[in-house]
N, C-alpha and C positions, 0 to 999 in steps of 0.2 A: 252864167256860168260861174261868176264869182261867187254867186250867192250859194251856189251849190257847194262849192270848196268850204265857203264860211260854214256850211251847215255839217258838212261833212266833218271838219275839224273841231266842230262844237259837241260832237257824238261820240269822237273816240275815246277821251277819257273816262266816260260813262261806263263803254263795255269793258274797259280795263279794271274798273273798279269792281265791276259785276263779277269778273273772272277771278279774282282775289278772292273773294268773299266765298266763293263755292268750294275752293280748294281748302281753305281753312275749316270750313263746315265738313270736308270730307275728312281732312285729317283728325279735326276733333273726334269726329265719330268713331274711327279708327282706332284712336286713343282710347276713348271710353271703352270701347269694346274690349281692347286688349287688357286694360285695367280691370275691368268686370271679370274676364277669364281667370286672371292672376288672383284676383280677391276671393273667387268661387274655388278655386283649386287650394288656396290657403286655408280656407275655412274647412275644407272636406279633409285635408291632411292633419288638421289638429283634433276636429271631431272625431276621426277614426281610432285613434289611441285611447281616447277618452272613453269612448263607447265600449272597446275591448276591455278596458280596465274594469269598468261599470259591470260588463257581462261577465268577467272573471270573478269578480267579487260577488256577484248574485250568484254564480254557479256554485262557488266556494260554501256561501250562506245555506244554499239549498241541500248541498251534501251533509253540511254540518246538523241541518235541521232532519235529513233522511236517515243519518246513522244511528240516533238513538231510536229510530221507528225501526230501521232493520235489526238492531239488537233486541228489541222488546219482541219483534217477530219472532227472532230466534228462540228467545227465552221462552215466549208463549207456545211455539211448536215444540220444545222440550217439554213443557210443561202438560200439553196435550197428549204427548205420547206416554209420559208417565201416568197421566190419568187414565188413558185408555188401558194401560196394563194392569192398573189398579183394579178397572171396573171388569176387566176379563176375570182376573183372579176372583174377585168377589162374586161374579156371577156364577164362576165354576163351584164355588162352595155352595152358593144357593142352590144350584142344580143338584149337586151332592145330597145337600139337606132333603131338598124335595124326594130325591131319589129314595133315600132312605125311609124317610115319611110315608112314602105311597107303599113300599114294601112292606113297612110295618103294618100298615092299615090293611093290606091285602092278607097279611098271616093272620091279622086278630080277625078278620071276617072269617077267614077260612076255620080257624080255631074255634071262633063262636059257634059256626054252625056245627063243627064235630062235637063240641061240648053239648049243643043241643040235642043232638042226635043221640049220642051215646048215653046222656043223663035222663033221657025220655025211654031208654031201653032198660035202666035198672029196675029190677021187680023187687028186691029185698030192700027193706026199709033201712037196714043198718049199713049198708054200701054207700060209702063216700063218693060223690060226683068225681068224674074222671079228672075233669079240668074245672077249676075253680073259677067264678065269675071274673073277668078281667079287672075289674075296677077295685078288687079286693086283694091283688097281688101287691107285695111291696116292692116299690121302685128302688133298685141297687145298681152298682156299677158293674159288679161281676160277681158270679158264684163259683166257687170251687170246690169240685167234689174230689176229694182223695179215695181212690178205690182202694178198698180193704177187704181182707178176709178176716174168718173167726181165728185163725191162728197167728195173725198177726198184731197181738197185742203189745208186744215188744217194740215193733216198728211204729204204732201209732204213738207209744210213749217217747220214742227218740224224736219223733217229729214235734211232739207237745213241749219238749225241753229244749228245742232249738227254735225253729223259725216260725210255729204257729202259736200266735198269742192264746193265752188261757184266762178262764175266768171272766172279771170285768174287763179285761182288754179284749177280749173277743167280742163280748158285745159293744164295747165303745168303738172297734173295727167297723162293725156294721152300722151304727148310728152316724160316725164321722166320715167315714170313708166309703161307706156303701159296699164293703166287702163281706161276703159270706163264706165262711168256709167250713166245710163239713167232712167227716168220714163217712163213705158212702158203704152201705152193706144191705144185702137183702136178709132172708131168713133160711133156716136150716129146711132139710127135705121134711124135718118133723117138726112144725112150729109149735113154739112153747117148750121144746126141749132144752138141755143143759146149755147149747150153744147159744141159743136166743137168750136164755135168761143171764147169760154171762155178759152178752152186749146191753141187755138190759141195765144192769148194775154198773157197768162201765160208762154207760150214758148218763144215768143219775148222777155219776160222780163228776161228769165232765161237762155233759150237755152239749156235745158236738157231732152227733151222728144224725144221717140222714137215710131212714129206712125207707127201702124199696119192697114191692110186691114183686119180688123174686128169689127163685132158688138158687141159692150159692154154689159156684162149680167154677172151675178154671176154664172148662171147655164152653162156658156161658158168658164170657166177657163181652161177646157181640151183643148178647141180648141184654146183659146187665147196662152197657153203655148206652144203648137204645133207650131203656127204661129210664135210666137215670135222668138224660136230657129231656125225655117227655114229662117226668115227674117235677124235674126241678122247673122248667119253664111253666108249668101249671101253677107252682108257688110263690115265684119271685119273676118280678118284670126286670129283668137285667140286660145289661148291653151285651154282655159277654156270658158264656157259660164254659167254665173249663174242667177238664178231666186231667187229674195227676196221679200217677201211681205212689204208693206209699213207702217207696226206696229211693226218692228223688228229694234234692235240697232245692228250695225255692226262696228266692229273694223277692219278696212282695211288693216293696217300694219299685224295684226296678221292672217287674212284670206288669205293675199297674201302669206305671209311665208309658212302657212299650204299647199296652193296649190303647192307652187313651189316645195315642196317634191316630187310631183306625176307628175311632169311636162314631164319626161322622158317615162312616160307610155301612152299606148294606150289603147282607151276604157275604161275610167276611170267614175266611177259615185260616187260623194262625198256627203256624207249628214249625218244627226243624223237618222241612221237608226232604224226603228219600225216594229211592225207588229200588228196593233190594230185589233179590233173585226169588223166583217162583221156586219153592223146594217141593218137588214131586216125590222124593223117596219118603217111603214109611219109615216111621221110628225116630226120625230128626226133628229136633225142635222147630217149631213154627211150620211143620209140614202143612202143605195146602192141599187136601183132598180134591178140591177142584180145579187142580192147574191146568187141566187140558182147556179151561175156558180161556186162558192168557195166551194162547198159541203154542208155538213150537217148545220143547224142552229146553231150558236154558234161559227161556224169556224172563224179562223182568217185569214187576208190579208197575201199574200208573203210578203217577207222583203222588204221594200222600204223606201226611205228617206223622212221624215217629211216634209209637204209642206210650212214651214216657208222659208226655204232657202235650196237650194242644188245646186252642179255644176256638169256639164257633161263636157267631154273632147270635142275636135273639131271632132272627127270621129263620136261621137255618136250624135252630134248637126247636121253633115251632113246626117247620116243615118236617122234622123227625118225628114229633108228636103227632102231627096229623095223619102221616103216611106209615108209620111204624109197622103196622100190620103187613105191608107188602113190600118193605125193605129187606133185601136178600143179606143174610148174615154169613160171611165167610169165616174161616176158622181163626183168623186173627182180627182183633177188634179194630186195628188201626186201618188195616186194609178194608173193613167193611164200612167204616165212616168215610173213608176218601171214596168208595165205590158209590156211595149214597149221593155224593155232590156231582158225580160224572153226569154230563148233559144238563147241568144247571149253571146258571149265570152267577159263578161264585169266584170271588177274588181269592186266589192262593197265595198267602203270605209266607215266604221262606225267611223265617226269623232266626237268625243264625246264634242269638244269644240264648236260645233255648237248646242249642247243641253242645253246650260247654261239658268237659269231663271234669272229674274231681281233679283235688290238687296233684301236680302242681300245675295244670292247665288252667283252670279257673283263677287261680292265685296268681299267675303271670298277668293274665287278662285284667285282673283287679287293680294289681300294681300299675298296669298301663291306663289306668281310667276307664276300662271298659268291663265294669262290673257285671258278670253272667245273672241271667235271670233265673237259671236252674243249672244243676250239676248232677252229673250221673255216669256212670262208668258204662259205655258201649258194650264192652265184652259179657256186663252182666245185666244187660237192660235195665240198669238201676245202679244205686251206689253198691258195689261188692260189700258184703258185709254191714249192711247199713246201720244195723242195731249198734255195732261197735264205732263204726266210723262217721255217722251223722255229725257228732259234736265236732270232730275234727275238721270235717267240711265247713261247718257252721262258722269255726273260729277262723279259717284260713281263707275262707271265699265269701263270708257272709257280709251283706251290706252294712251291718251294725243294726243292734236292737231297735234305735229310735228311729231308724230310717223311713220306715213306713209312715209314721206320724209327722214326719216333716215333708212327706213327699205330697205334690200338690196335683189333683187329677181334675 
């Protein structure tokens, strides 16, 4: 029993030592765990702001890099928009040019066919061809035909003394500017008579007439106009053909600049457009015998250019030449011309500088910087007493004698 007690007493310290060791181990483990948690939390707290700052710096750097890119994209977008507008404008010009070219080729083809047919019908050897070969015609800017009569010698001289170049200057105008100006007249009812010989002598002196195969007469103005355009387009390859009366003042430089704006367009009809009343009463000036064709009494004509001056493009002059034999002629030539274009794809251009009056109207406009292309009195359908007043109108409303030579077409 005593041995058992001894044994029992000898093991007791061993069990106590083993118990202390386990507690310390547990405490150390808990302390280590807590320290680990503390260290990890501390590290997370420090790294968070660092990463946030780095992210902010990264974002700012990216925005700086993107900003120029966005600016470039904006600039590129505006450049692209400008490019598109330029290309659209350029394409429109090309289309207009092609349209004019096609129209011109169609008219040339029709003209050539007409020439071939009509020339084949010529039986007398001394008769000239109706239409000259196309490649023999002179290429010019515009042909201006001043419609005149046998009795209008003084009117012609008043024009020669003012706005129409003479002699070498007339030739220079043709060569340098491509502008042809001629007084247009036919022949008398008795060809070779005193009236015709007077024109022959005047033409020998000035060399500024364009003679037509036409019997002169006031009531034949529609026929004369049609023959003028047909004969002129057969002789000259011009962009425009102009008809003007011999009692109208013209500023050639202004007129040329005006027409130059419409040079690329096909089928152009330029003038001071109006729509006057149809006069059914007999005996009055400008009486319309066929008034009934325009509807009820009191109706107005369709829109057309006033007869003092108007211009048509080459295609329209060729059309008149080809179809002259079936074009209806009304009593008034300006109405006749307007009627020939009804139903055609023609651009009517109402040019107000072709509507100017004589002083003070044209003078005021010239002082304001809007020099008129032409001047005339509406009440007289031309300049009233033009022989006496043409010089006055030229001095007060003219563009200057040297303007045509400085004009660029």
